[in-house]
Backbone bond lengths (Angstrom), bond angles and torsions (degrees), N, CA, C in turn:
res aa  C-N    CA-C-N  psi(-1)  N-CA   C-N-CA  omega(-1)  CA-C   N-CA-C  phi
1 M - - - 1.458 - - 1.529 109.92 -
2 G 1.346 117.68 126.04 1.447 121.40 -179.14 1.517 111.72 -77.81
3 R 1.322 114.11 170.06 1.458 119.36 179.63 1.519 109.60 -72.60
4 H 1.322 115.75 142.73 1.460 122.62 178.60 1.529 107.59 -76.37
5 I 1.322 116.36 115.28 1.464 120.73 -176.86 1.525 109.61 -85.30
6 I 1.321 115.33 128.85 1.458 121.47 174.24 1.522 108.33 -113.44
7 G 1.321 115.68 116.86 1.448 121.03 176.94 1.516 109.54 -94.26
8 L 1.321 117.25 113.68 1.463 122.07 -178.37 1.525 108.77 -98.81
9 A 1.329 116.56 106.34 1.458 121.67 -179.31 1.519 109.72 -75.76
10 V 1.334 116.17 125.19 1.456 122.03 -175.71 1.522 109.62 -120.50
11 T 1.325 116.83 129.18 1.455 122.32 177.23 1.521 109.99 -109.76
12 D 1.321 115.99 163.27 1.460 119.62 -179.23 1.527 110.20 -67.92
13 G 1.338 115.60 137.93 1.461 120.46 -179.99 1.507 114.11 81.35
14 A 1.333 117.58 18.57 1.469 120.95 -178.62 1.523 110.67 -65.80
15 P 1.358 118.07 138.51 1.469 120.88 174.93 1.527 110.97 -62.04
16 V 1.323 116.28 140.80 1.460 121.09 -172.60 1.522 112.31 -66.22
17 F 1.330 117.62 -47.26 1.465 120.43 -172.79 1.523 111.05 -61.18
18 E 1.336 116.35 -49.52 1.461 120.40 -176.87 1.525 111.59 -64.91
19 L 1.320 116.56 -24.88 1.458 120.59 176.00 1.525 111.01 -81.15
20 A 1.338 116.02 -34.97 1.460 119.96 -175.99 1.525 112.79 -73.21
21 V 1.338 117.26 -31.77 1.466 119.67 -175.56 1.528 112.65 -60.48
22 P 1.347 120.31 -52.77 1.470 117.61 177.54 1.524 112.64 -62.95
23 C 1.343 117.68 -28.14 1.462 119.30 175.69 1.526 110.27 -65.56
24 E 1.337 116.60 -39.76 1.461 120.94 179.31 1.521 111.64 -69.43
25 V 1.334 117.08 -43.84 1.468 120.40 -175.39 1.525 111.58 -74.92
26 F 1.318 117.15 -46.10 1.465 120.54 -172.82 1.524 113.32 -100.94
27 G 1.344 117.24 -25.00 1.462 119.75 -173.07 1.513 114.92 -89.32
28 V 1.331 117.66 -18.39 1.467 120.88 177.18 1.526 109.28 -78.73
29 D 1.330 116.48 135.71 1.463 121.08 -179.35 1.535 109.66 -68.33
30 R 1.316 115.99 110.74 1.464 120.73 179.93 1.536 110.39 -122.40
31 R 1.310 115.88 39.93 1.467 119.12 -179.66 1.517 112.53 -67.79
32 D 1.330 116.79 -13.56 1.462 118.67 173.70 1.523 110.85 -70.85
33 L 1.330 116.87 -19.05 1.465 121.24 177.08 1.520 111.63 -95.34
34 A 1.315 116.49 -44.57 1.463 121.21 -179.01 1.521 108.15 -150.50
35 D 1.308 116.26 126.23 1.457 121.61 -178.91 1.539 109.31 -124.63
36 P 1.326 117.39 115.53 1.468 127.93 9.71 1.528 112.85 -83.08
37 W 1.344 115.54 151.65 1.458 121.88 172.39 1.522 108.24 -91.62
38 Y 1.297 118.24 -171.26 1.455 122.30 -177.60 1.527 111.69 -76.45
39 D 1.307 114.74 154.77 1.467 122.75 172.82 1.527 106.63 -113.18
40 L 1.343 116.31 100.79 1.462 121.11 -176.44 1.525 110.28 -89.35
41 R 1.350 115.23 130.79 1.459 120.78 179.18 1.524 109.43 -129.99
42 L 1.334 116.18 116.44 1.457 120.99 177.17 1.517 108.72 -77.67
43 C 1.329 115.93 123.32 1.456 121.95 -174.22 1.526 109.43 -113.72
44 A 1.322 116.50 113.94 1.457 121.04 -178.91 1.521 110.04 -68.34
45 A 1.340 115.81 128.75 1.461 121.07 -179.76 1.525 110.90 -99.51
46 G 1.322 116.52 24.26 1.457 120.95 179.35 1.506 109.29 -173.25
47 A 1.331 115.18 172.25 1.458 119.97 179.49 1.517 109.93 -67.78
48 G 1.312 115.66 137.43 1.450 119.75 -177.32 1.510 112.88 -83.12
49 P 1.339 116.09 176.06 1.470 123.35 -3.24 1.526 111.43 -80.60
50 L 1.332 115.24 142.99 1.456 120.31 175.77 1.525 109.02 -88.40
51 R 1.332 115.47 149.40 1.458 119.92 177.72 1.525 109.76 -132.79
52 T 1.308 115.78 150.82 1.460 120.95 176.93 1.527 108.93 -83.11
53 T 1.330 116.12 177.23 1.458 120.68 179.32 1.523 111.92 -60.68
54 S 1.332 117.73 -27.77 1.462 121.13 -179.14 1.522 112.14 -93.53
55 G 1.335 117.12 4.48 1.451 120.42 176.03 1.512 115.52 94.00
56 L 1.331 118.50 -0.62 1.462 120.40 177.95 1.521 109.52 -65.74
57 R 1.309 115.55 133.14 1.463 121.09 -179.22 1.524 110.12 -85.57
58 I 1.320 115.95 138.05 1.461 121.50 -179.91 1.521 108.71 -114.24
59 D 1.316 116.11 112.85 1.458 122.11 175.99 1.522 108.14 -110.13
60 T 1.306 116.97 125.12 1.461 121.00 -179.95 1.507 110.00 -143.41
61 A 1.311 115.49 145.42 1.470 120.62 179.94 1.512 112.02 -81.05
62 Y 1.334 117.26 -5.23 1.459 120.28 -173.50 1.522 111.55 -106.17
63 G 1.330 114.81 144.87 1.454 121.94 175.80 1.516 110.25 -120.33
64 L 1.327 115.74 -166.44 1.460 120.03 -175.84 1.524 112.55 -66.73
65 D 1.328 118.39 -24.84 1.465 119.49 179.47 1.520 111.38 -64.08
66 E 1.339 116.52 -22.48 1.458 120.30 179.72 1.526 111.85 -71.75
67 L 1.345 116.86 -22.47 1.463 119.61 179.93 1.522 111.27 -62.59
68 A 1.329 117.34 -30.28 1.466 120.81 -179.99 1.519 111.48 -67.45
69 R 1.341 116.84 -23.71 1.472 120.47 -179.65 1.522 112.20 -94.72
70 A 1.330 117.14 -4.55 1.465 120.64 -178.54 1.525 110.65 -80.22
71 D 1.318 115.57 148.82 1.468 120.56 173.99 1.525 110.32 -81.45
72 T 1.338 115.82 -35.98 1.455 122.36 176.22 1.523 108.42 -128.93
73 V 1.325 115.68 131.36 1.461 121.22 177.60 1.523 107.82 -107.23
74 V 1.334 116.24 122.37 1.460 121.92 178.54 1.524 108.28 -113.02
75 V 1.326 116.07 128.29 1.459 120.88 176.38 1.515 107.73 -104.26
76 A 1.326 116.43 114.91 1.461 120.34 179.58 1.524 110.03 -70.53
77 A 1.329 116.15 166.43 1.464 121.11 178.20 1.526 109.90 -57.19
78 V 1.310 116.20 149.83 1.464 120.93 -176.57 1.526 110.23 -123.20
79 A 1.330 115.49 153.64 1.455 122.06 178.30 1.522 110.12 -70.57
80 R 1.337 116.05 163.99 1.464 120.42 -178.05 1.519 111.92 -59.58
81 A 1.326 117.88 -39.76 1.462 120.27 179.71 1.523 111.45 -60.51
82 V 1.322 116.60 -35.63 1.465 120.79 179.24 1.525 110.38 -74.49
83 Q 1.335 117.01 -34.89 1.465 119.92 175.84 1.522 110.64 -58.95
84 L 1.330 115.94 -41.70 1.462 120.75 -176.32 1.522 112.38 -76.67
85 D 1.335 116.50 -28.46 1.471 120.44 -177.73 1.521 109.32 -136.10
86 P 1.346 118.06 76.50 1.465 121.23 -176.89 1.528 111.44 -59.95
87 P 1.331 118.17 134.94 1.466 121.25 177.77 1.527 110.76 -59.50
88 R 1.321 115.69 126.15 1.471 119.33 -177.07 1.516 111.41 -59.46
89 G 1.331 116.68 -38.98 1.460 119.47 -179.21 1.514 112.14 -62.16
90 L 1.325 117.22 -40.79 1.459 120.74 179.53 1.526 110.69 -67.56
91 V 1.314 117.14 -42.97 1.467 121.08 178.96 1.523 110.15 -58.78
92 E 1.337 117.28 -45.69 1.473 120.85 179.86 1.523 111.29 -67.12
93 A 1.332 117.03 -37.57 1.465 120.30 179.04 1.522 111.11 -65.52
94 L 1.319 117.69 -37.22 1.461 120.88 177.92 1.526 110.72 -66.86
95 R 1.318 117.11 -42.57 1.468 119.84 176.99 1.520 111.17 -60.58
96 D 1.344 115.49 -42.63 1.466 119.60 -179.70 1.521 110.84 -65.15
97 A 1.338 116.91 -43.06 1.463 120.12 179.74 1.517 111.08 -63.34
98 H 1.320 116.34 -38.84 1.464 119.84 179.03 1.516 110.93 -66.25
99 E 1.337 117.51 -41.30 1.463 120.65 178.37 1.522 111.57 -64.14
100 R 1.323 117.00 -28.36 1.455 121.81 178.09 1.532 112.24 -81.72
101 G 1.331 116.53 -1.29 1.455 120.27 177.02 1.505 114.56 85.08
102 R 1.335 117.59 18.06 1.452 119.80 179.04 1.527 110.92 -75.86
103 R 1.311 116.42 153.06 1.469 121.20 174.14 1.529 107.66 -80.18
104 I 1.328 115.91 129.91 1.462 121.58 -176.53 1.530 108.48 -115.03
105 V 1.330 116.14 131.15 1.465 121.61 -176.91 1.527 108.90 -132.23
106 S 1.334 116.66 134.92 1.465 119.95 173.53 1.516 109.49 -114.54
107 I 1.318 114.81 144.09 1.454 121.91 175.84 1.523 108.10 -111.05
108 C 1.330 116.08 121.55 1.457 122.13 176.97 1.533 110.04 55.45
109 T 1.332 118.22 -124.42 1.466 122.10 -175.47 1.522 112.98 -74.05
110 G 1.315 117.83 -0.16 1.463 119.76 171.09 1.517 111.71 -59.66
111 A 1.340 116.69 -18.83 1.465 121.03 177.65 1.530 111.55 -59.58
112 Y 1.334 117.02 -27.67 1.463 120.18 177.06 1.530 111.10 -58.63
113 M 1.325 117.15 -37.62 1.457 120.73 -179.07 1.522 110.54 -69.62
114 L 1.334 117.11 -41.10 1.466 120.22 178.03 1.515 110.57 -64.98
115 A 1.335 116.40 -40.35 1.463 120.07 179.55 1.520 110.74 -67.04
116 A 1.335 117.46 -40.14 1.463 120.83 178.96 1.520 111.33 -63.38
117 A 1.327 115.90 -29.70 1.468 120.33 178.16 1.523 112.23 -81.58
118 G 1.337 117.09 -4.86 1.459 120.60 179.56 1.511 113.78 81.13
119 L 1.333 117.52 8.71 1.462 120.19 -175.24 1.521 113.00 -76.88
120 L 1.342 116.77 -15.78 1.463 119.83 -176.73 1.520 112.66 -103.11
121 N 1.298 118.38 0.29 1.465 120.87 -179.23 1.530 110.59 -59.07
122 G 1.338 115.75 126.20 1.463 120.25 179.86 1.509 114.28 76.48
123 R 1.326 117.55 6.60 1.465 121.58 -178.92 1.532 110.60 -114.75
124 R 1.331 115.67 156.48 1.458 120.22 170.04 1.520 108.38 -75.85
125 A 1.316 115.54 139.58 1.457 120.48 179.49 1.519 108.72 -153.89
126 T 1.322 115.52 160.36 1.461 120.45 178.13 1.507 109.66 -140.62
127 T 1.314 116.15 168.91 1.461 124.62 172.81 1.519 106.73 -158.42
128 H 1.311 117.29 -172.34 1.462 120.75 -178.75 1.527 109.99 -58.05
129 W 1.340 117.10 137.59 1.462 120.59 -175.28 1.528 112.15 -61.25
130 L 1.344 118.22 -27.74 1.448 119.83 178.20 1.529 112.35 -65.98
131 N 1.330 116.35 -25.44 1.457 121.00 -179.23 1.522 112.56 -96.99
132 G 1.337 117.05 2.41 1.449 120.42 -172.84 1.520 114.12 -56.81
133 G 1.332 116.95 -50.22 1.454 119.82 -177.97 1.507 112.39 -62.59
134 D 1.329 116.29 -44.07 1.462 120.70 179.48 1.522 111.09 -64.54
135 F 1.325 116.58 -44.82 1.462 120.74 -177.90 1.527 110.70 -63.25
136 A 1.330 116.66 -47.03 1.469 120.50 -179.18 1.526 111.35 -63.17
137 H 1.330 117.25 -35.12 1.457 121.13 179.20 1.527 111.42 -70.13
138 R 1.321 116.67 -41.39 1.468 120.15 -176.80 1.521 112.80 -76.15
139 F 1.340 116.95 -28.23 1.465 119.89 -176.27 1.531 109.89 -128.06
140 P 1.323 117.56 71.37 1.467 120.45 -177.41 1.529 113.13 -65.94
141 E 1.327 117.95 -16.61 1.466 120.16 179.47 1.523 111.96 -75.03
142 V 1.333 116.33 -13.68 1.463 121.28 -178.64 1.525 109.69 -90.73
143 D 1.315 116.24 137.31 1.458 121.64 176.28 1.527 107.66 -82.42
144 F 1.328 116.21 80.93 1.456 120.84 -173.25 1.520 111.05 -73.99
145 D 1.331 115.93 132.70 1.465 122.60 178.97 1.524 107.76 -126.98
146 P 1.331 118.42 110.67 1.465 120.81 -176.51 1.516 114.79 -81.46
147 V 1.321 118.49 0.21 1.473 120.70 -171.05 1.528 114.14 -88.67
148 P 1.343 120.63 -51.45 1.470 119.81 -170.00 1.526 113.32 -67.79
149 L 1.330 115.82 155.96 1.453 121.36 171.97 1.516 110.48 -73.38
150 Y 1.314 117.17 -29.80 1.467 121.72 171.80 1.517 108.00 -159.26
151 I 1.314 115.57 160.24 1.462 121.79 179.59 1.527 108.11 -128.25
152 D 1.313 116.58 126.14 1.461 122.95 179.25 1.520 108.94 -106.92
153 E 1.329 116.06 108.90 1.466 121.60 177.34 1.517 111.15 -101.76
154 G 1.319 116.74 21.33 1.452 120.49 179.85 1.519 111.52 90.97
155 D 1.333 116.32 -86.27 1.463 120.07 -179.04 1.520 112.60 -86.63
156 I 1.337 117.01 -9.82 1.459 121.46 179.06 1.527 109.54 -134.56
157 M 1.329 116.49 133.60 1.453 122.12 176.19 1.519 109.06 -127.59
158 T 1.319 116.11 142.53 1.462 121.40 173.56 1.521 107.91 -128.95
159 S 1.334 116.11 148.48 1.455 119.36 -179.02 1.519 110.27 -126.96
160 A 1.328 114.68 160.90 1.461 121.52 -179.01 1.526 109.17 -80.29
161 G 1.346 116.13 -155.56 1.446 119.71 -170.64 1.511 115.70 -82.02
162 T 1.305 116.07 148.16 1.454 128.37 167.29 1.532 113.95 42.40
163 G 1.338 118.46 -93.01 1.457 121.09 -176.24 1.514 113.94 -59.92
164 S 1.338 116.69 -21.44 1.458 120.04 179.12 1.524 112.17 -67.96
165 A 1.337 116.88 -14.42 1.463 119.61 173.17 1.530 109.93 -58.47
166 I 1.333 116.45 -38.42 1.461 120.33 177.90 1.525 110.18 -65.63
167 D 1.334 116.05 -43.15 1.469 120.08 -177.83 1.521 111.38 -60.07
168 V 1.326 117.38 -48.00 1.466 119.57 -175.09 1.530 111.12 -72.73
169 C 1.342 117.44 -35.39 1.468 118.87 178.67 1.531 111.44 -67.21
170 L 1.327 116.82 -41.29 1.464 119.15 175.68 1.521 111.19 -65.86
171 H 1.329 116.80 -33.32 1.466 120.77 176.58 1.523 110.65 -62.47
172 I 1.325 116.90 -39.44 1.462 120.70 178.07 1.528 110.25 -63.85
173 V 1.337 115.99 -44.84 1.472 119.40 177.93 1.525 110.40 -61.42
174 R 1.337 116.62 -39.42 1.460 121.20 -179.92 1.527 110.52 -62.95
175 K 1.331 116.98 -40.80 1.466 120.65 179.57 1.527 111.35 -69.46
176 D 1.330 116.45 -38.55 1.464 120.44 -173.97 1.519 112.97 -82.92
177 H 1.349 117.33 -35.46 1.461 120.32 -170.99 1.526 114.36 -125.50
178 G 1.334 117.07 -4.58 1.451 119.24 177.42 1.519 113.43 100.82
179 V 1.327 114.23 165.84 1.458 121.63 -174.50 1.526 111.88 -65.42
180 A 1.331 117.62 -42.41 1.465 120.76 -174.26 1.528 111.19 -61.32
181 I 1.316 116.77 -43.27 1.467 120.02 -178.29 1.522 110.54 -70.87
182 A 1.333 116.66 -40.83 1.469 119.50 177.57 1.524 110.61 -61.59
183 N 1.323 116.89 -40.32 1.461 120.73 178.22 1.527 111.62 -63.84
184 E 1.339 116.49 -37.47 1.463 119.76 179.76 1.530 110.84 -69.03
185 V 1.334 116.86 -38.15 1.471 119.82 175.54 1.528 109.55 -61.70
186 A 1.334 116.60 -42.85 1.462 120.64 178.67 1.519 111.08 -61.49
187 R 1.338 117.29 -41.54 1.465 120.59 179.02 1.522 110.79 -61.11
188 R 1.331 116.17 -41.58 1.464 119.19 -179.56 1.523 111.69 -68.59
189 M 1.316 116.38 -28.67 1.465 120.62 177.06 1.528 112.05 -86.51
190 V 1.342 116.39 -7.12 1.464 123.40 -179.04 1.528 110.15 57.85
191 V 1.347 115.27 51.32 1.465 121.99 177.43 1.523 108.42 -135.78
192 P 1.327 118.07 160.02 1.460 120.01 175.91 1.527 110.38 -64.84
193 P 1.316 118.64 137.33 1.462 120.24 178.45 1.520 112.52 -66.04
194 Q 1.329 117.19 -27.18 1.458 120.83 179.10 1.526 108.13 -156.69
195 R 1.333 116.21 119.33 1.462 119.73 -177.47 1.523 111.09 -85.53
196 E 1.320 113.71 151.43 1.459 121.44 179.91 1.518 109.52 -87.79
197 G 1.331 116.38 146.63 1.461 120.97 172.78 1.507 112.99 80.19
198 G 1.346 115.86 -166.39 1.455 121.46 -176.05 1.519 111.47 -130.67
199 Q 1.334 115.02 -162.87 1.465 120.89 -176.44 1.518 113.90 -66.28
200 A 1.323 116.83 -28.34 1.464 119.69 -171.92 1.525 112.02 -56.78
201 Q 1.340 117.72 -31.72 1.463 119.79 -178.38 1.532 112.19 -69.63
202 Y 1.348 116.83 -15.51 1.458 120.35 -178.02 1.519 112.95 -103.09
203 Q 1.326 117.91 -5.65 1.451 120.01 -178.04 1.518 110.72 -71.33
204 A 1.323 115.39 157.61 1.458 121.00 -178.11 1.516 109.98 -55.49
205 R 1.330 116.19 137.79 1.460 120.41 -174.35 1.514 112.70 -75.82
206 H 1.323 118.02 -29.21 1.455 119.13 -172.36 1.521 113.78 -130.69
207 P 1.325 118.40 55.52 1.457 117.88 174.45 1.520 110.19 -66.58
208 R 1.313 116.32 134.87 1.459 120.36 178.04 1.518 107.77 -83.48
209 L 1.301 116.54 98.56 1.454 119.96 -177.89 1.525 109.50 -62.16
210 P 1.335 118.17 128.05 1.456 120.39 -174.68 1.519 111.81 -70.83
211 A 1.291 115.47 132.18 1.460 120.75 173.74 1.513 107.65 -114.12
212 R 1.310 117.43 116.98 1.451 120.63 -179.19 1.523 109.10 -76.02
213 P 1.327 118.20 116.42 1.468 120.95 -178.10 1.519 111.40 -61.81
214 S 1.326 115.32 146.80 1.456 120.69 173.11 1.525 107.27 -132.60
215 G 1.340 114.73 78.33 1.456 119.77 -179.56 1.507 111.78 66.10
216 K 1.334 115.77 -140.77 1.461 120.63 -175.72 1.521 112.02 -75.34
217 N 1.335 117.62 -8.20 1.457 120.60 -179.25 1.531 112.02 -99.65
218 A 1.336 118.28 29.93 1.461 121.87 178.89 1.523 109.86 -56.00
219 L 1.328 116.70 145.89 1.461 121.08 -177.05 1.527 113.44 -84.99
220 T 1.312 117.35 -14.73 1.464 119.32 -175.54 1.529 113.42 -52.59
221 P 1.326 120.72 -46.35 1.473 119.24 -179.21 1.518 113.41 -60.13
222 V 1.334 118.24 -41.15 1.462 119.48 -178.34 1.525 110.82 -71.33
223 L 1.343 117.58 -31.42 1.466 120.14 176.30 1.527 110.17 -65.98
224 D 1.326 116.19 -45.01 1.462 119.14 178.32 1.531 111.06 -63.37
225 W 1.319 116.74 -39.89 1.462 120.64 178.66 1.525 110.33 -63.61
226 A 1.324 116.73 -43.45 1.467 120.38 -178.85 1.524 111.06 -63.38
227 R 1.327 117.70 -39.28 1.467 120.29 179.15 1.532 111.37 -61.64
228 D 1.322 116.32 -30.64 1.463 120.31 179.08 1.523 112.77 -82.39
229 H 1.336 118.17 -7.81 1.470 121.47 -176.79 1.528 111.78 -127.82
230 L 1.330 117.18 28.47 1.457 120.37 -177.43 1.523 112.37 -62.74
231 H 1.325 117.52 -23.59 1.462 120.47 -178.89 1.526 111.97 -75.59
232 E 1.323 117.09 -9.97 1.460 121.67 -178.70 1.525 110.60 -99.99
233 P 1.341 117.73 158.75 1.474 119.60 171.00 1.532 108.93 -62.58
234 L 1.324 117.11 130.92 1.462 121.15 -177.69 1.529 110.72 -129.96
235 P 1.321 117.17 68.80 1.470 119.14 176.37 1.529 109.84 -67.07
236 V 1.313 115.94 159.27 1.459 120.83 -177.86 1.531 112.30 -56.51
237 P 1.366 119.67 -41.24 1.471 118.23 178.97 1.525 112.99 -57.37
238 R 1.340 117.54 -36.98 1.461 119.47 179.80 1.533 110.84 -68.29
239 L 1.338 117.07 -41.74 1.454 120.37 178.05 1.522 110.79 -63.16
240 A 1.324 115.81 -41.37 1.462 119.57 178.76 1.516 111.11 -62.53
241 Q 1.326 115.77 -38.12 1.469 120.04 178.78 1.525 110.76 -63.76
242 V 1.343 116.93 -43.27 1.456 120.35 178.33 1.532 110.65 -63.39
243 A 1.338 116.33 -35.58 1.468 120.82 -179.72 1.520 112.46 -80.97
244 H 1.354 117.18 -4.52 1.475 122.75 -179.34 1.537 110.53 60.41
245 M 1.322 114.32 46.45 1.461 120.87 177.52 1.513 109.10 -134.32
246 S 1.319 115.53 162.70 1.457 119.52 169.66 1.518 107.93 -71.33
247 E 1.322 117.02 156.65 1.460 120.72 -179.21 1.528 110.88 -58.70
248 R 1.316 116.72 -41.71 1.468 120.34 -177.85 1.530 110.72 -66.30
249 T 1.341 116.88 -44.81 1.466 120.27 -179.98 1.523 110.84 -64.86
250 F 1.326 116.01 -42.51 1.463 120.09 -179.58 1.526 110.92 -60.61
251 S 1.331 116.93 -47.47 1.464 120.39 -178.57 1.527 111.15 -62.19
252 R 1.323 115.76 -40.28 1.466 119.20 -179.42 1.517 110.98 -66.67
253 R 1.321 117.17 -47.77 1.451 120.12 -178.28 1.527 111.92 -68.14
254 F 1.326 116.49 -32.18 1.463 120.62 178.13 1.531 109.72 -63.57
255 R 1.304 115.39 -47.20 1.467 118.78 -178.88 1.525 111.06 -66.69
256 E 1.322 117.05 -37.81 1.461 120.37 177.90 1.528 111.07 -63.07
257 A 1.325 115.78 -38.36 1.465 119.92 -175.98 1.515 113.09 -79.52
258 L 1.334 117.55 -39.94 1.459 120.95 -171.69 1.515 114.40 -112.89
259 G 1.316 117.90 -13.87 1.455 119.80 177.98 1.511 114.97 80.90
260 I 1.338 117.54 1.87 1.458 121.77 177.01 1.521 108.31 -137.54
261 T 1.329 116.70 169.03 1.464 120.68 179.76 1.529 110.11 -79.81
262 P 1.336 117.39 161.07 1.478 119.27 176.56 1.522 113.37 -56.49
263 L 1.332 117.35 -39.86 1.460 119.90 -178.41 1.521 111.77 -68.87
264 Q 1.332 116.99 -35.85 1.459 119.75 176.14 1.529 110.21 -65.10
265 W 1.311 116.67 -41.77 1.460 121.15 178.58 1.528 110.49 -62.58
266 L 1.333 117.01 -44.25 1.458 120.53 179.10 1.522 111.72 -60.61
267 L 1.323 116.47 -40.87 1.457 120.00 179.54 1.523 110.44 -60.25
268 L 1.329 117.15 -45.84 1.461 120.34 -179.84 1.524 111.49 -63.70
269 Q 1.334 117.02 -41.45 1.463 119.80 179.05 1.525 111.09 -64.50
270 R 1.328 117.38 -39.02 1.465 120.16 179.97 1.526 111.64 -69.33
271 V 1.311 116.50 -37.79 1.463 119.03 176.34 1.517 110.11 -64.10
272 R 1.324 117.19 -40.45 1.463 119.59 -179.38 1.524 111.71 -68.70
273 L 1.325 116.99 -35.15 1.464 119.52 174.07 1.524 109.98 -65.54
274 A 1.333 116.71 -41.31 1.464 119.87 177.48 1.530 110.52 -61.62
275 Q 1.335 117.17 -39.32 1.462 119.92 177.01 1.520 111.15 -59.67
276 E 1.325 116.69 -44.75 1.459 120.47 179.93 1.527 110.94 -61.86
277 L 1.324 116.81 -44.39 1.463 120.01 -179.40 1.523 111.34 -65.49
278 L 1.328 117.22 -38.59 1.459 120.47 178.97 1.519 111.18 -67.07
279 E 1.317 116.74 -34.22 1.460 121.03 -179.00 1.523 112.75 -76.09
280 T 1.318 117.15 -37.92 1.463 120.01 -163.90 1.517 115.27 -114.83
281 T 1.336 118.56 -1.59 1.459 120.00 -179.36 1.523 110.72 -132.36
282 D 1.333 114.48 168.65 1.464 121.48 176.57 1.526 112.21 -101.27
283 V 1.319 117.79 7.37 1.461 119.50 -175.29 1.515 110.23 -64.82
284 T 1.327 116.44 153.70 1.454 121.54 -178.46 1.520 110.88 -69.29
285 V 1.325 115.41 164.06 1.466 120.29 177.13 1.524 110.14 -61.34
286 E 1.336 117.08 -35.25 1.460 120.70 177.31 1.529 110.74 -61.82
287 D 1.341 117.21 -42.63 1.463 120.71 178.04 1.526 111.28 -67.38
288 V 1.317 116.30 -38.54 1.472 119.77 176.64 1.521 109.77 -59.90
289 A 1.323 116.25 -44.46 1.467 120.40 179.64 1.522 110.92 -59.61
290 R 1.325 116.43 -43.31 1.460 119.76 -179.14 1.516 111.71 -67.28
291 R 1.327 117.17 -46.49 1.453 120.69 -176.20 1.525 112.90 -71.19
292 A 1.313 117.66 -24.68 1.467 120.60 179.22 1.522 112.02 -91.65
293 G 1.330 117.04 -1.67 1.458 119.78 175.57 1.507 115.23 90.22
294 F 1.342 117.75 12.50 1.465 119.99 178.67 1.524 112.20 -89.69
295 G 1.306 116.57 -15.75 1.452 120.19 176.25 1.506 113.73 85.82
296 T 1.327 117.30 -63.88 1.456 121.21 -176.18 1.519 110.76 -125.69
297 A 1.328 115.35 156.98 1.463 120.80 -179.89 1.532 112.37 -61.39
298 P 1.359 119.20 -43.05 1.470 117.69 178.35 1.530 112.85 -60.35
299 T 1.337 116.78 -37.80 1.460 119.19 178.40 1.525 110.44 -66.03
300 L 1.333 116.71 -41.55 1.458 120.13 176.37 1.525 110.45 -60.32
301 R 1.322 117.37 -47.87 1.466 120.06 -177.81 1.525 111.40 -59.30
302 Y 1.318 116.29 -40.16 1.467 120.46 -178.41 1.530 110.69 -63.59
303 H 1.326 116.88 -53.57 1.460 120.28 -175.76 1.532 111.70 -73.03
304 F 1.310 117.24 -37.16 1.464 120.95 178.85 1.527 110.09 -62.24
305 G 1.337 116.05 -42.89 1.461 119.81 178.52 1.515 112.79 -65.38
306 R 1.331 116.46 -37.89 1.471 119.68 179.17 1.521 111.49 -64.17
307 V 1.324 117.46 -38.46 1.463 121.08 -175.61 1.527 112.32 -82.40
308 T 1.338 117.42 -44.36 1.462 120.00 -173.27 1.526 113.93 -99.41
309 G 1.323 117.12 -20.75 1.459 119.70 -178.16 1.515 113.80 88.39
310 V 1.330 118.09 -1.81 1.465 121.27 178.71 1.521 108.89 -134.26
311 S 1.317 116.19 166.67 1.457 121.02 178.15 1.524 109.52 -81.60
312 P 1.349 117.85 159.55 1.468 119.35 175.38 1.522 112.86 -56.30
313 Q 1.341 117.24 -39.60 1.453 120.38 -179.42 1.530 111.11 -63.61
314 S 1.348 116.44 -43.07 1.470 119.46 179.24 1.521 110.76 -65.72
315 Y 1.312 116.05 -39.99 1.463 119.77 179.34 1.527 110.51 -61.40
316 R 1.319 116.63 -45.97 1.468 120.46 179.73 1.524 110.44 -62.29
317 H 1.306 117.38 -40.15 1.467 121.00 -179.31 1.522 110.89 -60.68
318 V 1.332 117.24 -36.88 1.466 120.87 -177.06 1.517 111.93 -82.03
319 F 1.329 117.20 -42.84 1.459 120.49 -167.37 1.520 115.79 -105.94
320 R 1.301 118.25 -15.52 1.452 119.77 -171.63 1.527 111.77 -69.75
321 Y 1.288 116.20 137.97 1.453 121.22 167.68 1.516 108.01 -122.16
322 R 1.324 116.57 152.74 1.461 121.20 -177.93 1.532 108.53 -84.44
323 A 1.330 115.49 110.73 1.471 120.22 -174.58 1.511 111.14 -66.13
324 E 1.320 115.31 150.88 1.461 119.92 175.00 1.522 109.39 -66.42
325 P 1.330 119.10 151.67 1.467 121.39 -175.08 1.517 113.83 -51.46
326 G 1.324 117.37 -39.94 1.446 119.44 -177.71 1.516 113.26 -76.88
327 R 1.334 117.73 -8.74 1.457 121.36 -175.11 1.520 112.13 -113.46
328 R 1.316 118.39 -3.77 1.452 120.62 -177.17 1.520 110.38 -67.12
329 A 1.324 115.91 131.96 1.457 120.09 179.10 1.526 109.65 -68.48
330 P 1.309 118.45 148.48 1.466 120.54 -179.75 1.511 111.21 -66.06
331 A 1.322 116.86 150.42 1.465 121.49 -177.80 1.506 112.09 -80.44
332 G 1.308 118.08 -15.52 1.443 119.58 -175.95 1.509 113.43 -101.73
């Protein structure tokens, strides 16, 4: 049995981390774990010399024609300029590799190249959550899912942002060589063999959702007021009253401005407040539930898990830091 060739497509301005991860997982000689191991080949997707975002020069003997000989084609993350203007040669090489039955994998924004080649049409796919809105807008034929750390569609895999490069690469090792070997690679890299939850737990806790003003009835004041009263019951009639609108008008204008219902918006704000409390205070989960407006711990666990993919306890274990005495939030 020959070595499994992995062709890593590299574009100019590629982020260093997302490029380094497949080099670490597949390019390091690990024949003590599985023989044969992978044969990693960096394939330049443009005229050289290519450089990373930090200026490191990439010299490789391989070009896009090598992707046709690879068993697995991995597209590393790409710079914004490449997202907007995908190299025609790379797009054609990906289509050819797919027609030949090769496994195609994107890391982070490398999904833009797969989408430009039409390989993701009608399929579930993901990329970095920061690019979610742009990606979904540019490629409406793709069933974009912003939640998972990676998505395995069999012959095509896509991964989320940055650290998810590790998740998808270890997943490939797990599929090819089994759980034990993938776990040993993870141990040597000093990373979890498989992370819990999805991207939602890593998204910014307090994005200011844009409210498009409509004269004197702008929604911004009621949104700010609601954020200050999340611990209280906030039914739609009460919000409408604060906004000086009828319930029907308020709901309509809210959806027009934010694209979601008032109750959906409240849920997201309460989850984000719960995230902040879990990260920055020592209060119990029951207190977090009360202060974030969920009332009870079971209700918090249910909604928190639906939004972030993990339990409040798991989230606190990963993200919590012990605040300095002068910065600790009050327990009451």
